[in-house]
C-alpha positions in Angstrom: 113.4 -28.0 -123.8 115.9 -29.5 -121.5 116.7 -27.6 -118.4 120.1 -27.5 -116.7 120.3 -28.7 -113.1 120.9 -25.2 -111.9 117.7 -23.9 -113.7 115.6 -26.8 -112.3 116.8 -26.0 -108.8 116.1 -22.3 -109.2 112.7 -22.9 -110.7 111.7 -25.2 -107.9 112.9 -22.6 -105.3 111.0 -19.8 -107.2 107.8 -21.8 -107.3 108.1 -22.8 -103.6 108.5 -19.2 -102.5 105.8 -18.0 -104.9 103.3 -20.4 -103.3 103.8 -18.8 -99.9 103.5 -15.3 -101.3 100.4 -16.3 -103.3 98.7 -17.8 -100.2 99.2 -14.4 -98.4 97.4 -12.6 -101.2 94.4 -14.8 -100.7 93.7 -13.0 -97.4 92.2 -9.5 -97.5 94.8 -6.8 -98.3 94.1 -4.8 -95.2 94.4 -7.8 -92.9 97.8 -8.7 -94.3 99.2 -5.1 -94.4 98.0 -4.3 -90.8 99.9 -7.3 -89.4 103.6 -6.7 -89.1 104.3 -10.5 -89.1 102.4 -11.0 -92.3 104.1 -8.0 -93.9 107.5 -9.5 -92.9 106.5 -12.9 -94.4 105.4 -11.1 -97.7 108.6 -9.1 -98.0 110.7 -12.2 -97.1 108.9 -14.3 -99.6 109.4 -11.7 -102.4 113.1 -11.4 -101.5 113.4 -15.2 -101.7 111.6 -15.2 -105.0 114.0 -12.4 -106.2 117.0 -14.4 -105.2 115.8 -17.5 -107.0 114.9 -15.6 -110.1 118.4 -14.1 -110.2 119.7 -17.7 -110.4 117.7 -18.4 -113.6 119.5 -18.4 -117.0 118.7 -15.6 -119.4 117.2 -18.2 -121.8 114.5 -19.1 -119.2 113.7 -15.4 -118.8 113.5 -14.9 -122.6 111.3 -18.0 -123.1 108.9 -16.8 -120.3 108.7 -13.1 -121.2 105.1 -12.8 -119.8 106.6 -12.9 -116.3 107.4 -9.5 -115.1 111.1 -10.2 -114.3 112.0 -6.6 -114.0 109.3 -5.9 -111.5 110.3 -8.9 -109.4 113.9 -7.8 -109.5 113.2 -4.5 -107.8 112.9 -4.4 -104.0 109.5 -2.8 -103.0 109.8 0.4 -101.1 106.7 -0.1 -99.0 104.4 -2.9 -97.8 101.7 -1.5 -100.2 104.1 -1.9 -103.2 105.1 -5.4 -102.0 101.4 -6.3 -102.0 101.0 -5.0 -105.6 104.1 -6.9 -106.7 102.8 -10.1 -105.1 
């Protein structure tokens, strides 16, 4: 499957941001959620992932239906919900 340049760029951005969010989830939940700086990093990372995911073509989303695109598209209301989305 050949990807367009736009999709490649968006996928790379999505993976880059996902790595940062994933690394935060390797720490204990309470430790991350009790630190305002870590919560901000988590929410910023998810927002960046959301922006990169919005740039992907519909074909990519359909081909990778196991990814919860609808869940990623919603902005979490609380740090606890952001943790669950991450």
